[in-house]
N, C-alpha and C positions, 0 to 999 in steps of 0.2 A: 740832023735827021735821026741820028741815033738817040738823041735826047728825047725827041718827040715819040719815038717808039717805046722808050722806057716809061714815059709818062702814061702812054696808053696801056701798057702792061700793068702798071700799078693800079690804074683805075679799074681794070678788069678784075684784078684780084680783090679789090675792095668790094666790088659789086657781088662777087661770088661769096665772100665772107658774110655779107649782109643777108644774102638769100639763104645761106646755110643757117644763120642765126634765126631767121624768121621761120624756118622749117622745124628746128629743134625746140623752139619755145613752146608751141602747142603740144608737141610730143611729150615734153617734160611735164607740162601741166596735166596732161591726160594720165601719165604714169603716176603722178602725185595723187590725183583724184581717185584713181583705181586703188592705190595703196590705202587711202583713207576710208574706203568702202568695205574694208574687211569686216566680217561678222565679229561682234563682241563675244566674249566668253559667256556661257550660259549663267543666268542669275542663280545665286544660291537659294535653296529651298528654305522657307521660313520654318523655325522650330515650332513644335506643337505647343499649344496653350496648356499650361499646367492648371488643373482644377481639382476641387474636391466636390464630391457628390453626396446626395442623400437619396436613399431608396424609399419611395413612397410606401407608407403603411397606414391603413385605415384601422383605427382602434378607438375604444371608448376612452375619452379624455376628460378628467376632472377640470372644471372651469371655476375660476374665482372672478368675482366682479368687484370693482372698487367704486366707491362713492365719496364725494366730499361730504363730510359730516361735522356735526358740532355736539359737544357734550352739554348735558343739562343735569342739574341737580334733580334727584328723584323726589325730593321734598324740599321746597323752598318756603320758609315761614317768615311772615312779617312779625316783628316784635313791636307791639303797639301799646300805648297807654290806654288803660280801660277806665280811668277816672281823671277828673280835672285836678290840676295842681302843679306845683313847681317841682322840676326835676332836681333831686338832691345830689345823687352820686351815680357815677358809672362804675360798676363793679367788675367788669371784664376787660381783658386786653384785646383791642381790636385786631381781628385777623386770627385770633387763637381758636383752638378747638374748645367748644363748650359742651357740657354734658347735660342730660335731662335733669331739670330741677336746679341747675346752677343759677344763682342770682346774677342778673345782668345790670339792672338799674334799681335804684331806690328813690321814691318820691318823698316829698315832705309829708310825714305821717301825723303831725300834731293835729291838724284839723279833723282828720278821720278818727283819731283817738278820742277827741272831744265829742264828735258825733256819736261814737259808740257809747260813751258814758251817758249822753243824753238819752239815747234809745234804751239803755238799761234802766235808767231812772223812770222813764215812762212805763216800762214793763213792770217795774216794782209797784208803781201807783195802780196800775190796772189789776195787778194780782191782789193788792190790798182791797181794792173795790170789790173784786170778785169774792173775797173772803167775807166781806160785810153782807153782800147780797145773798150769799149762801146761808149765813146765819139768820138773816131776816126771813128767808124762805122757810128755814127749819122752825121758826117760831110761828109762822103764819099757818102752816099746814095743819097742825093739831086744832088750832082755833077755828079754822075753816071747817074742819070735820065736825066740830060741835056747833056749827052755825053761829059762832061768836063773831065772825067777820063776814063781810059781804064777798060775793064771788069776784067782784072787781078787785078787791084788795088782794085776793089770792092770785089773780091773773097778773096784777102789777108786780107782785113779788117774783113770780116765775119769769116775767119779761125782764126785770132788772137783772136777774141772775144770768139769763142767756146773753143779755147785752154785755154784761161784765166778762163773760167767757169769751165773747167775740173780740172785745177790746184787748184782752190778754193775748189772744192769737195774733191780732194786728201788731201789738207791741213786740211780740216775739219776732214777727217778720221784720220789723224795723231794726231790731237788734241784729238779726241775721244779715240784713242789707248793710248795716254799718260794719259788721265784721268782714263781709266780703269786700267792701270798699277799702277797708284798712288793709286787707290781704293783697289787694290789687296794687298797693303802693310798692310792693316788692315784686319786681317784674323778672320772671325766670324763663330760662330756655326750655321749650317743650321737647327738645330732641337732642341727639348727639350730632353735632355738625360744626362747620367752620363759621365763625362770626364775621360779619361785615363791619364797616366803620360806623360810628354813631352818627345818626342824622340830627340829633339834638344834644346840646351840651348842658352841663350842670347850670342850674339857675333858670333854664328856659321854662316858660309856662306852657304846658301841653294839655290838650283835651283829646277825647276819643275821635273827634272829627277834624280838628285843625292842629297840625303839628304832632299828631299822635303817633306817626311812624318813627320809631326810634332806631331800628336797625333790621338786618336780615340774618337768618341762620340757614346755611345750606347743608343738607345731608349729602354726604359723599359716598356712602356705602349702603346700598348699591348706587350706581350712577347710570344715567341714560346717555345713549349716543343716537342722535337723530339724523336721518338723511332722507332724501326725497327721490322719487321715481317719476319720470314724466309720462304723459299719456302716450307719446310716440313710442317710448321704450316698452311700455306695457303692451301695446298692440303688436309691436315687433316680436316680442318674446312669446306672446300667445300664439302667434302664427308659427313660430319655430317649434313650439310644443305640439301644436296640431300636426305638423309635418313629421314629427318624430326626430327633429334635429336637436332637441334639447329636452333633458329629463331633470325634474326637480326631485329632491329627497322626499321620502314618505312624510306626510303631514307637514310638508314645508319646514322641516326642522333643519334650518341652516345654522352653520357655525359662523360667527362674526369675529374678526380680529380688528384691532385698532392699530393703525400706523401713525406714529407721532410725527411732529414737525421735523425732527432730526433724522427721520427715516427708520428709527428703531421701532420694534413691535412690542406692544403692551403684552405682558406675559399671560394674562387671563383671557379665556375665550368667552364671548358673550353669545346671547341668543335673542332672536326677534321675539318680542312679547306683545307688540301692538302695531296695528296698521290702521291709518285713518281711512274710514270707509268712503270719504268724499274727496274729490280733487279740489285744490285751491283755485278759486275763480281768478286770482291775481297772477299766479305762476303756472297754472296748468299741471301741477304736480301734486302727489299725495305723500303724506308723511309716513315714514317707517321708523320704528323705535326698537333699538336693541338695548338690553340691560346687561351690565357688567358688575361683577364684584370688584370693590375698590377699597380693600381694608387699609391700605397704606396711604390712601389719598393721593396717589400718583396723578390721577385724572382730576382736573378741576373744572367746574362749570364754565362754559363759554369757550373752551378750547376748540380750535379748528383742527380736525384730524382726518384721516382717511379710513373709511370703514370697508374692510375686505370681507365679502360674503362668499362663503364656500359651501359646497354640497351639491351643486349642479353638475351634470355630466353631459357631454356631447357624444352620442354613440356614433361609431364608424366615422370618426373625424379624421381628416387628413391635415397634417401640419407640415409646413416647410419653413426653414429659416427666412427671416425677412430679407437677408442679403441675397437670397435666390430670386426674389421677385423684383422685376424691373417695370418701369412705367413707360409705356409708349405714348403716342399722340392721343390715342383714344381708349386704351385699355392697359391692364396689367398683363405681363407675360413672363414665362420662365423658359429656360433652355432645357430640353429633354434629350437625352442620349438614346439613340436606337441600338439595335444589337451590334451594329458595326462601329459603335461609339462615334457616330456622326451627330452633330447637334442640330436640333430642330426647334424653332420657336413654337411655343404653345400658349395661346391666350387662356387665362384663368380668371375665375371669379373669386375674389377674396372676401373673407368674412371678418371676424374680430381678430385683433391681436391677442397673442397668448404669450406674454413675456417677450422673448426675442423671436418668436415664431409667428406665423400667420396661418389662420384656418383657411383652407382652400375649399370652397363650396362647390366648384365645378371646374372641370378641365384636366384633372389628373386621376389616374387609376393606380391601384395597389401594384407594386412591383416596378413601376417606372422609375428611371434614374434621372434626377434633377440636379443640374449644376448649381453649386452654392458659391464657394469662393472662386473668383476668376470669371464669373459670368459676364462682367462688364467688358472683358476683352474678347469675348467669343462672337463670331459671326458664322454664317452658314457654310463658309468655305474653310473654317478652322480645322486643323488637326488637333485632336484632344488627347491629352495625357492625364489620366486620373492618378493623382498623387495622395489622395486621402478620402476617407468616408466620414460624413457627419451623421450623428444619431438623430432621427426625427423626434420632435417634441422634447428637445433637450432642456427646455426651460419651463417645464410644467408647473414649477413651484411659483411662478410669477403670475400676476393677475392679468385678466383679459382686458382689452381695450377696444374701442370702436374703430373699425376700419373704414376706408372710403367706400363709396358706392360700388356695387358689383360691375364687372366689365362684361363686354359682349362675349358670346360663347364660341364664335368661329375662330379657327386658327388662321394665322397669317401665312401667306404663301411663302415657300422656302426662300425666295429671292427678295422678299419684301423686308425692308429694314425700317423701323420707326424713325421719323425725322429727328427726334430728340429722345435719347434713352438715358434714363437715370435710375439709380437704385431707389426703390420706394422707401421713403423715410418714415420712421416712427414719429408720431406726434410727441412733442416734449411734455414732460410732466408739468402739471399745473395748467394745462390747456382746458379745452372743453371737457365736460364731465364724461367719463367713460360709459359705454353702454353697460347695462346691467340686467340680469334676469329679473322677471317679475316674481321675486321671492315671496311676495305677499298676496299673490292671487289666491283667492279662497274658492 
């Protein structure tokens, strides 16, 4: 009986321990859950975005325009044979500078010397005949005065004299022709210039019509630089002039500089001396020509260069660095700081490039502060720290270039972010031809 009682006591204790465990387990879980729901420490505030800014300033800005251009000799002469015959000798070194009157080719002279001798002999015969007819006329005239001869005899004597005089004149012409033909066998340069290679070699039979082209001579000083302006450019800049957005120099006296293939600048300054009055039906452009002094022959015909035309001015122009302008989904925009240095997006219309800057045609006012460096990291909630100031129009010595089409004029809402933002990129060199002023408008 005692054993049965002990077993009952042990079972009761086990039941009590199980019930206690079931009560404490939910309690422990609740305590653990409560402990895990404690508030995290406050998140640290983001540091301000460090930026540089530019203060907008409207001012008259000189503008340079660049064009793809090609040099051309101001005088290109064909050296041709003027008589038929065999080419005897070439007297110049191909590619060398030749001077006016310098002998370049000599043709076989023997046939022409013989022709000259024949012409001189004919002249001598006619002169002798003239002497005889004059003597006959001198004898006939007194006899005719005494009626010793008929009137016909007198007329015949006078006619023979005049015929002999005409024959002498014709013979003199033959001599002159023979002398000219002989002189044409020595072919000389008519100008100072650079010679080309010989198109015909010694021993070739040449005529004025077939095989007569022997070589070329190119005058290098002065030299021409040709470039073209399209009809669209002409209309665009006429409109800008009409609106007062572009001013050309008095009498369209532009200065022109040449940029060589290696990026260096030709030292002499040229001037526009000719504009074609008509557009090309094939290209829709018209030719503009600038003339340059070229005493050292640095420029050679056929070179591809860049023509930089300067002298135009944009009055009240606003320039901002290109790095300040960003591209949204539909427009260009910049970040503008208000009086409390809070950033706001501002949609702008962009014009031409000006070196590393961009002309802003609409959207900014004088005195406003525009973020330049660091603009890509800015949003409407950013705290801004200005660490530097950029000078507006800091690259005025670089040429203008065409910019993309203008954007809409309305500002974005403060909370609106473009879906894709990127810095507006400058077109690489060697792309489409830059916009240029209609420097040749008359």
